C-alpha positions as semicolon CSV with decimal commas, in nm:
position;residue;x (nm);y (nm);z (nm)
1;M;-4,775;9,299;-10,765
2;T;-4,836;9,408;-10,418
3;E;-4,946;9,779;-10,425
4;T;-4,703;10,037;-10,212
5;A;-4,801;10,143;-9,952
6;T;-4,812;10,503;-9,897
7;S;-4,574;10,672;-9,641
8;E;-4,542;11,032;-9,520
9;L;-4,149;10,956;-9,433
10;D;-3,902;10,937;-9,745
11;D;-3,673;10,703;-9,840
12;S;-3,363;10,807;-9,688
13;F;-3,399;10,595;-9,392
14;H;-3,546;10,250;-9,392
15;V;-3,696;10,077;-9,081
16;F;-3,753;9,718;-9,179
17;D;-3,885;9,418;-8,949
18;T;-3,791;9,061;-8,990
19;T;-4,007;8,921;-8,765
20;L;-4,222;8,690;-8,946
21;R;-3,889;8,579;-9,147
22;D;-3,597;8,576;-8,937
23;G;-3,805;8,603;-8,559
24;A;-4,011;8,292;-8,655
25;Q;-3,681;8,096;-8,593
26;R;-3,666;8,134;-8,243
27;E;-3,690;7,865;-8,029
28;G;-4,110;7,782;-7,912
29;I;-4,211;8,033;-8,210
30;N;-4,417;7,843;-8,480
31;L;-4,672;8,101;-8,655
32;T;-4,985;7,990;-8,860
33;V;-5,085;8,190;-9,139
34;A;-5,340;8,367;-8,914
35;D;-5,060;8,473;-8,650
36;K;-4,860;8,575;-8,966
37;L;-5,185;8,786;-9,100
38;A;-5,225;8,972;-8,731
39;I;-4,877;9,024;-8,753
40;A;-4,806;9,253;-9,039
41;R;-5,133;9,458;-8,965
42;H;-4,926;9,536;-8,561
43;L;-4,621;9,608;-8,807
44;D;-4,782;9,859;-9,008
45;D;-5,016;10,009;-8,775
46;F;-4,677;10,078;-8,554
47;G;-4,545;10,233;-8,889
48;V;-4,215;10,062;-9,027
49;G;-4,133;10,066;-9,367
50;F;-4,074;9,778;-9,483
51;I;-4,202;9,394;-9,365
52;E;-4,041;9,076;-9,476
53;G;-4,306;8,818;-9,483
54;G;-4,096;8,492;-9,548
55;W;-3,981;8,306;-9,834
56;P;-4,260;8,171;-10,065
57;G;-4,146;7,925;-10,246
58;A;-4,000;7,740;-10,008
59;N;-4,278;7,611;-9,782
60;P;-4,647;7,617;-9,804
61;R;-4,711;7,858;-9,544
62;D;-4,464;8,187;-9,633
63;T;-4,632;8,109;-9,997
64;E;-4,979;8,148;-9,893
65;F;-4,912;8,440;-9,652
66;F;-4,791;8,667;-9,981
67;A;-5,098;8,546;-10,121
68;R;-5,378;8,611;-9,840
69;A;-5,157;8,940;-9,754
70;Q;-5,268;9,128;-10,098
71;Q;-5,605;9,031;-10,049
72;E;-5,675;9,074;-9,617
73;I;-5,420;9,373;-9,560
74;D;-5,467;9,713;-9,710
75;F;-5,084;9,845;-9,586
76;K;-5,054;10,224;-9,455
77;H;-4,740;10,237;-9,400
78;A;-4,524;9,939;-9,482
79;Q;-4,435;9,719;-9,763
80;L;-4,426;9,386;-9,817
81;V;-4,055;9,213;-9,905
82;A;-4,036;8,855;-10,035
83;F;-3,738;8,678;-9,905
84;G;-3,479;8,475;-10,148
85;A;-3,157;8,325;-10,206
86;T;-2,942;8,469;-10,534
87;R;-2,999;8,183;-10,874
88;R;-2,828;7,876;-10,862
89;A;-2,486;7,784;-10,926
90;G;-2,405;7,758;-11,335
91;A;-2,807;7,817;-11,410
92;K;-2,986;8,140;-11,520
93;A;-3,166;8,397;-11,242
94;S;-3,448;8,430;-11,537
95;E;-3,509;8,047;-11,537
96;D;-3,448;7,953;-11,131
97;P;-3,756;7,831;-10,987
98;Q;-3,689;7,975;-10,641
99;V;-3,627;8,348;-10,851
100;K;-3,973;8,286;-11,022
101;A;-4,155;8,220;-10,735
102;L;-3,991;8,591;-10,598
103;L;-4,215;8,748;-10,887
104;D;-4,470;8,508;-10,842
105;S;-4,540;8,652;-10,448
106;G;-4,638;8,974;-10,600
107;A;-4,428;9,158;-10,330
108;G;-4,324;9,457;-10,438
109;V;-3,970;9,446;-10,304
110;V;-3,726;9,130;-10,291
111;T;-3,485;9,072;-9,972
112;L;-3,182;8,858;-10,134
113;V;-2,943;8,669;-9,953
114;A;-2,597;8,583;-10,059
115;K;-2,296;8,448;-9,982
116;S;-2,005;8,760;-9,840
117;H;-1,759;8,500;-9,704
118;D;-1,495;8,305;-9,858
119;R;-1,509;7,997;-9,723
120;H;-1,898;8,015;-9,730
121;V;-1,885;7,988;-10,121
122;E;-1,636;7,738;-10,159
123;L;-1,767;7,466;-9,897
124;A;-2,116;7,566;-9,867
125;L;-2,236;7,678;-10,227
126;R;-1,936;7,479;-10,394
127;T;-1,867;7,734;-10,672
128;T;-1,625;7,959;-10,695
129;L;-1,565;8,319;-10,597
130;D;-1,658;8,438;-10,929
131;E;-1,885;8,254;-10,996
132;N;-2,059;8,380;-10,655
133;L;-2,028;8,748;-10,786
134;A;-2,207;8,649;-11,086
135;M;-2,469;8,466;-10,940
136;V;-2,542;8,825;-10,720
137;G;-2,532;9,014;-11,033
138;D;-2,749;8,824;-11,218
139;T;-3,034;8,760;-10,956
140;V;-2,994;9,209;-10,892
141;S;-3,021;9,291;-11,201
142;F;-3,273;9,055;-11,371
143;L;-3,498;9,080;-11,053
144;K;-3,468;9,499;-11,063
145;D;-3,522;9,443;-11,434
146;Q;-3,897;9,309;-11,388
147;G;-3,979;9,611;-11,186
148;R;-3,881;9,484;-10,847
149;R;-3,705;9,723;-10,517
150;V;-3,405;9,493;-10,444
151;F;-3,225;9,449;-10,147
152;V;-2,945;9,213;-10,037
153;D;-2,830;9,066;-9,747
154;C;-2,449;8,953;-9,711
155;E;-2,470;8,710;-9,531
156;H;-2,204;8,665;-9,212
157;F;-2,010;8,947;-9,429
158;F;-1,835;9,057;-9,073
159;D;-1,648;8,744;-9,054
160;G;-1,601;8,711;-9,437
161;Y;-1,433;9,055;-9,388
162;R;-1,262;8,968;-9,122
163;A;-1,077;8,664;-9,303
164;N;-1,101;8,858;-9,625
165;P;-1,238;9,166;-9,664
166;E;-1,109;9,296;-10,043
167;Y;-1,382;8,964;-10,106
168;A;-1,645;9,121;-9,884
169;K;-1,663;9,430;-10,064
170;A;-1,602;9,260;-10,392
171;V;-1,960;9,140;-10,316
172;V;-2,141;9,427;-10,175
173;R;-1,996;9,578;-10,532
174;A;-2,130;9,306;-10,715
175;A;-2,467;9,377;-10,606
176;S;-2,433;9,775;-10,609
177;E;-2,325;9,772;-10,943
178;A;-2,581;9,566;-11,049
179;G;-2,905;9,791;-10,881
180;A;-2,960;9,654;-10,515
181;D;-3,129;9,935;-10,362
182;V;-2,933;9,849;-10,026
183;V;-2,667;9,607;-9,904
184;V;-2,725;9,437;-9,615
185;L;-2,405;9,392;-9,384
186;C;-2,517;9,083;-9,173
187;D;-2,378;8,967;-8,849
188;T;-2,524;8,679;-8,871
189;N;-2,319;8,487;-8,591
190;G;-2,336;8,786;-8,340
191;G;-1,987;8,814;-8,248
192;M;-1,962;9,171;-8,320
193;L;-1,903;9,450;-8,063
194;P;-2,002;9,818;-8,133
195;A;-1,647;9,965;-8,213
196;Q;-1,591;9,677;-8,458
197;V;-1,922;9,729;-8,609
198;Q;-1,871;10,081;-8,637
199;A;-1,505;10,037;-8,801
200;V;-1,618;9,796;-9,059
201;V;-1,921;9,972;-9,185
202;S;-1,718;10,322;-9,289
203;T;-1,420;10,182;-9,407
204;V;-1,690;9,928;-9,655
205;L;-1,965;10,279;-9,700
206;A;-1,593;10,508;-9,789
207;D;-1,497;10,234;-10,037
208;T;-1,765;10,084;-10,202
209;G;-1,983;10,337;-10,185
210;A;-2,279;10,183;-10,158
211;R;-2,559;10,250;-9,997
212;L;-2,571;10,015;-9,647
213;G;-2,803;9,823;-9,399
214;I;-2,770;9,614;-9,067
215;H;-2,875;9,341;-8,972
216;A;-2,751;9,172;-8,606
217;Q;-2,794;8,883;-8,403
218;D;-2,778;8,950;-8,012
219;D;-2,561;8,650;-7,931
220;T;-2,302;8,860;-7,765
221;G;-2,595;9,101;-7,614
222;C;-2,534;9,386;-7,840
223;A;-2,711;9,372;-8,101
224;V;-2,915;9,702;-8,050
225;A;-2,593;9,863;-7,953
226;N;-2,448;9,765;-8,269
227;T;-2,695;9,843;-8,471
228;L;-2,643;10,224;-8,379
229;A;-2,317;10,205;-8,424
230;A;-2,350;10,131;-8,764
231;V;-2,627;10,389;-8,774
232;D;-2,338;10,637;-8,617
233;A;-2,108;10,470;-8,933
234;G;-2,314;10,549;-9,200
235;A;-2,564;10,280;-9,262
236;T;-2,907;10,427;-9,311
237;H;-3,136;10,060;-9,355
238;V;-3,176;9,860;-8,992
239;Q;-3,365;9,534;-9,004
240;C;-3,466;9,454;-8,670
241;T;-3,783;9,189;-8,514
242;A;-4,012;9,262;-8,271
243;N;-3,913;9,195;-7,852
244;G;-3,609;9,118;-8,077
245;Y;-3,772;8,753;-8,115
246;G;-3,459;8,491;-8,343
247;E;-3,247;8,213;-8,386
248;R;-3,021;8,135;-8,079
249;V;-3,063;8,422;-7,817
250;G;-3,213;8,688;-8,085
251;N;-3,214;8,955;-8,333
252;A;-3,131;9,333;-8,299
253;N;-3,507;9,455;-8,077
254;L;-3,709;9,656;-8,313
255;F;-3,820;9,857;-7,991
256;P;-3,499;10,032;-7,857
257;V;-3,415;10,057;-8,191
258;V;-3,651;10,263;-8,309
259;A;-3,699;10,426;-7,969
260;A;-3,312;10,557;-7,968
261;L;-3,304;10,656;-8,300
262;E;-3,657;10,893;-8,280
263;L;-3,577;11,003;-7,952
264;K;-3,185;11,004;-7,926
265;Y;-3,045;11,069;-8,250
266;G;-3,393;11,264;-8,325
267;K;-3,478;11,091;-8,667
268;K;-3,787;11,075;-8,799
269;V;-3,833;10,677;-8,860
270;L;-4,197;10,620;-8,778
271;P;-4,528;10,857;-8,883
272;E;-4,650;11,084;-8,690
273;G;-4,805;10,926;-8,346
274;R;-4,663;10,625;-8,426
275;L;-4,413;10,609;-8,118
276;R;-4,716;10,606;-7,856
277;E;-4,870;10,323;-8,007
278;M;-4,481;10,115;-7,939
279;T;-4,531;9,973;-7,586
280;R;-4,952;9,831;-7,699
281;I;-4,775;9,701;-8,044
282;S;-4,487;9,447;-7,834
283;H;-4,717;9,356;-7,646
284;A;-5,039;9,284;-7,863
285;I;-4,711;9,075;-8,125
286;A;-4,593;8,876;-7,791
287;E;-4,986;8,781;-7,728
288;V;-4,995;8,631;-8,065
289;V;-4,702;8,442;-8,058
290;N;-4,774;8,335;-7,717
291;L;-4,523;8,442;-7,519
292;T;-4,508;8,641;-7,215
293;P;-4,400;9,024;-7,281
294;S;-4,061;9,055;-7,102
295;T;-4,117;9,265;-6,770
296;H;-3,794;9,424;-6,782
297;Q;-3,794;9,497;-7,141
298;P;-3,659;9,864;-7,236
299;Y;-3,893;10,114;-7,304
300;V;-4,225;9,896;-7,340
301;G;-4,152;9,689;-7,029
302;V;-4,424;9,683;-6,697
303;S;-4,100;9,730;-6,500
304;A;-3,913;9,984;-6,769
305;F;-4,013;10,299;-6,569
306;A;-4,100;10,115;-6,251
307;H;-3,960;10,276;-5,941
308;K;-3,879;10,094;-5,542
309;A;-3,610;10,259;-5,390
310;G;-3,765;10,537;-5,122
311;L;-3,415;10,741;-5,245
312;H;-3,559;10,740;-5,614
313;A;-3,921;10,780;-5,518
314;S;-3,838;11,076;-5,318
315;A;-3,673;11,292;-5,639
316;I;-3,953;11,154;-5,851
317;K;-4,181;11,335;-5,584
318;V;-3,983;11,638;-5,744
319;D;-3,924;11,563;-6,126
320;P;-3,997;11,208;-6,297
321;D;-3,740;11,316;-6,536
322;L;-3,423;11,304;-6,198
323;Y;-3,476;10,912;-6,269
324;Q;-3,625;10,803;-6,560
325;H;-3,436;10,843;-6,914
326;I;-3,766;10,993;-7,114
327;D;-4,125;11,046;-7,045
328;P;-4,315;10,739;-7,050
329;E;-4,580;10,829;-7,243
330;L;-4,370;10,916;-7,542
331;V;-4,321;10,538;-7,567
332;G;-4,736;10,428;-7,508
333;N;-4,578;10,336;-7,124
334;T;-4,657;10,471;-6,761
335;M;-4,440;10,510;-6,442
336;R;-4,513;10,254;-6,123
337;M;-4,446;10,378;-5,820
338;L;-4,347;9,972;-5,613
339;V;-4,415;9,970;-5,240
340;S;-4,193;9,716;-5,074
341;D;-4,003;9,698;-4,766
342;M;-3,740;9,963;-4,941
343;A;-4,044;10,196;-4,925
344;G;-4,025;10,521;-4,786
345;R;-4,272;10,826;-4,742
346;A;-4,243;10,968;-5,120
347;S;-4,323;10,612;-5,281
348;V;-4,586;10,580;-5,060
349;E;-4,755;10,922;-5,152
350;L;-4,670;10,854;-5,500
351;K;-4,825;10,542;-5,521
352;G;-5,165;10,646;-5,314
353;K;-5,178;10,915;-5,603
354;E;-5,160;10,664;-5,872
355;L;-5,423;10,482;-5,677
356;G;-5,667;10,772;-5,650
357;V;-5,634;10,751;-5,267
358;D;-5,596;11,095;-5,161
359;L;-5,329;11,092;-4,853
360;G;-5,435;11,463;-4,798
361;G;-5,031;11,531;-4,688
362;D;-5,068;11,370;-4,344
363;R;-4,772;11,316;-4,249
364;E;-4,811;11,054;-3,955
365;L;-5,127;10,835;-4,200
366;V;-4,821;10,820;-4,448
367;G;-4,557;10,689;-4,181
368;R;-4,816;10,427;-4,087
369;V;-4,846;10,298;-4,380
370;V;-4,508;10,270;-4,474
371;E;-4,440;10,116;-4,140
372;R;-4,757;9,877;-4,204
373;V;-4,576;9,784;-4,518
374;K;-4,230;9,699;-4,365
375;E;-4,364;9,480;-4,157
376;R;-4,576;9,298;-4,329
377;E;-4,295;9,221;-4,575
378;L;-4,099;9,109;-4,276
379;R;-4,374;8,849;-4,259
380;G;-4,294;8,708;-4,615
381;Y;-4,605;9,039;-4,802
382;T;-4,456;9,136;-5,147
383;Y;-4,656;9,498;-5,238
384;E;-4,461;9,550;-5,562
385;A;-4,652;9,214;-5,730
386;A;-4,981;9,257;-5,567
387;D;-5,149;9,674;-5,575
388;A;-5,480;9,517;-5,534
389;S;-5,333;9,416;-5,168
390;F;-5,122;9,761;-5,170
391;E;-5,475;9,940;-5,219
392;L;-5,665;9,759;-4,944
393;L;-5,403;9,804;-4,732
394;L;-5,388;10,166;-4,795
395;R;-5,760;10,230;-4,716
396;T;-5,785;10,050;-4,444
397;E;-5,535;10,266;-4,256
398;V;-5,695;10,625;-4,446
399;Q;-6,037;10,457;-4,271
400;G;-5,794;10,430;-3,912
401;G;-5,729;10,069;-3,935
402;K;-6,090;9,979;-4,003
403;P;-6,084;9,708;-4,251
404;L;-6,302;9,742;-4,617
405;R;-6,503;9,542;-4,575
406;Y;-6,777;9,325;-4,830
407;F;-6,877;9,041;-4,634
408;E;-6,730;8,840;-4,328
409;T;-6,583;8,496;-4,292
410;E;-6,717;8,303;-3,984
411;S;-6,535;7,987;-4,146
412;W;-6,385;7,815;-4,442
413;R;-6,266;7,440;-4,512
414;A;-6,149;7,241;-4,748
415;I;-6,147;6,865;-4,800
416;V;-5,921;6,626;-5,066
417;E;-6,013;6,313;-5,117
418;D;-5,848;6,074;-5,222
419;R;-6,068;5,772;-5,361
420;P;-5,941;5,387;-5,484
421;D;-5,965;5,431;-5,858
422;G;-5,712;5,697;-5,818
423;T;-5,928;5,995;-5,859
424;H;-5,937;6,318;-5,608
425;A;-6,261;6,522;-5,481
426;N;-6,186;6,863;-5,426
427;E;-6,509;6,990;-5,128
428;A;-6,494;7,315;-4,962
429;T;-6,732;7,497;-4,772
430;V;-6,784;7,877;-4,607
431;K;-6,947;8,008;-4,366
432;L;-6,961;8,360;-4,384
433;W;-7,210;8,657;-4,318
434;A;-7,298;8,941;-4,585
435;K;-7,591;9,225;-4,530
436;G;-7,674;9,080;-4,198
437;E;-7,726;8,719;-4,376
438;R;-7,551;8,403;-4,254
439;I;-7,433;8,175;-4,561
440;V;-7,314;7,888;-4,633
441;A;-7,153;7,748;-4,922
442;T;-7,013;7,402;-5,078
443;A;-6,885;7,374;-5,374
444;E;-6,681;7,129;-5,547
445;G;-6,341;7,198;-5,739
446;N;-6,045;7,084;-5,936
447;G;-5,852;7,142;-5,709
448;P;-5,907;7,304;-5,298
449;V;-5,848;7,659;-5,407
450;N;-6,024;7,619;-5,662
451;A;-6,303;7,481;-5,484
452;L;-6,284;7,721;-5,222
453;D;-6,324;8,002;-5,518
454;R;-6,640;7,889;-5,629
455;A;-6,755;7,825;-5,235
456;L;-6,727;8,166;-5,256
457;R;-6,883;8,245;-5,588
458;V;-7,201;8,066;-5,480
459;A;-7,225;8,218;-5,122
460;L;-7,171;8,575;-5,277
461;E;-7,285;8,576;-5,628
462;K;-7,686;8,642;-5,514
463;I;-7,576;8,933;-5,272
464;Y;-7,319;9,108;-5,493
465;P;-7,382;9,000;-5,900
466;Q;-7,091;9,200;-6,039
467;L;-6,826;8,894;-5,873
468;A;-6,976;8,652;-6,250
469;K;-6,763;8,892;-6,402
470;L;-6,428;8,816;-6,210
471;D;-6,220;8,511;-6,342
472;L;-5,949;8,393;-6,168
473;V;-5,652;8,360;-6,432
474;D;-5,330;8,299;-6,269
475;Y;-5,227;8,187;-5,906
476;K;-4,869;8,118;-5,809
477;V;-4,704;7,977;-5,507
478;R;-4,368;8,020;-5,358
479;I;-4,206;7,876;-5,022
480;L;-4,064;8,103;-4,839
481;E;-3,731;8,057;-4,653
482;G;-3,801;7,889;-4,292
483;V;-3,670;7,637;-4,039
484;H;-3,907;7,270;-4,033
485;G;-3,917;7,255;-4,441
486;T;-4,300;7,179;-4,467
487;E;-4,373;7,350;-4,218
488;S;-4,176;7,648;-4,421
489;T;-4,438;8,002;-4,490
490;T;-4,584;8,016;-4,795
491;R;-4,701;8,302;-5,042
492;V;-5,025;8,321;-5,243
493;L;-5,083;8,586;-5,534
494;I;-5,363;8,562;-5,717
495;S;-5,391;8,741;-6,055
496;T;-5,772;8,827;-6,144
497;T;-5,976;8,995;-6,440
498;D;-6,326;9,136;-6,486
499;G;-6,252;9,103;-6,800
500;T;-6,219;9,533;-6,880
501;G;-5,844;9,550;-6,570
502;E;-5,659;9,282;-6,408
503;W;-5,529;9,309;-6,067
504;S;-5,284;9,084;-5,827
505;T;-5,338;8,979;-5,467
506;V;-5,103;8,840;-5,180
507;G;-5,178;8,616;-4,906
508;V;-4,923;8,454;-4,629
509;A;-4,958;8,179;-4,404
510;E;-4,741;7,863;-4,305
511;N;-5,059;7,647;-4,490
512;V;-5,073;7,697;-4,841
513;I;-5,506;7,703;-4,808
514;A;-5,530;7,946;-4,579
515;A;-5,248;8,176;-4,802
516;S;-5,426;8,137;-5,102
517;W;-5,787;8,213;-4,871
518;Q;-5,663;8,495;-4,761
519;A;-5,587;8,636;-5,166
520;L;-5,910;8,510;-5,249
521;E;-6,064;8,704;-4,986
522;D;-5,857;9,055;-5,123
523;A;-5,974;8,963;-5,532
524;Y;-6,302;8,953;-5,443
525;T;-6,324;9,286;-5,231
526;Y;-6,098;9,443;-5,488
527;G;-6,312;9,319;-5,734
528;L;-6,632;9,479;-5,550
529;L;-6,470;9,798;-5,481
530;R;-6,417;9,823;-5,881
531;A;-6,765;9,785;-5,996
532;G;-6,872;10,033;-5,760
533;V;-7,018;9,840;-5,503
534;Q;-7,018;10,031;-5,136
535;P;-6,842;9,829;-4,867
536;A;-7,085;9,729;-4,574
537;E;-7,119;9,943;-4,283
């Protein structure tokens, strides 16, 4: 049996994660065993109490995961949980192969899914209501006798309760009386609303006396609210998934549930200091499943504490709490100021402070920056998505309108050749001046922008070897509204990294290549600035 992790928390409240089982059912997620092990480490690092690893015996991948997890992960906070079903109708739990697979997994905790909706018992299991109760009781008792801790998931509980409340409660009693540590009420179809959940949980708790948990799907957009409503009604076990991953539209999101419990309810549900790791853990798991982190996710999204309107910025300059419900550092996030055509003086002053550019309280300078931003955004630029270009603009104004320069462009050109065999050749030539030297460089690429990027590197890397670390990691093109169709203005956003940080730059022109060149120039200029290179006089 897997060794039980030691925890500084008592057993009065459970945070139970099912990312590796229920979360993995999301469309587009296909976890390897290595992925599951990586996510389990992140979840344990976060400090959840239980990690449901999958259904051993149901598929080879989950069976392998349990075998490897015991050998490769030293759990500090979490206990590993195996998921399975109650025994088959008419059989004995002690002789059921899938129950044996739960024992063979080595997990010290088992979650059993049980039918609690009478129609599901009769139509899906094709057995009687009494036999279903026997299946629950027999399986729980057997696993308890084998030294396992047992949780029971009452599938479709809320729909079953609506149809036949007495039978739904009978299933809860059968599990609890057989020794189940927690009976989890599942909103499997995700159709419930918070007031309904609170009423049902309160009644079931009063009528059965069982320790109750909640498992909520998000089909009404209420999974987090439903989970918290269940806690309000007395549930002491919450089942969630990282970033809300799950079948259809997903499950209750682990991170806002835990943050609400800790920061709004005052419940200690994570080990000390772990809440500050929440943003990092959320993004790390998103990387493992290969899904872009949601920028607007509560608490952990990069936009969760981003402020754009000038009115907000003015208030935040006085006191950040006036427009923020918590200090973002509590969850490992940061406040960000977005500069756009909605910006006022306060936005620019705060953004300058964030970027480390001293504006010295110069109201005239700040006013110039505000007007410059608004004028350029009217032409199609966007600075809320291009912090690096904004910082270069800000530094230009601080220097009295003198741009930060490491090189001067004389000219550039990009050629796309359509060959008879159907292939294309992309070649670019740049002519520029750097440190008093005129440089002409040519390069080929897999597109005109890539060719320009390579030509710029060929031209500058001997003079500025720091550029060798730069990589273009993202390239976005948007056609802005215009009058002449293909002659409409084009906006290009480029993201660049030096291996330690990432930044975005923007270019706008009627020609997509010209817009790309602007964004590339800013990207290289900002990269050299980050590297501490002194600009040309």
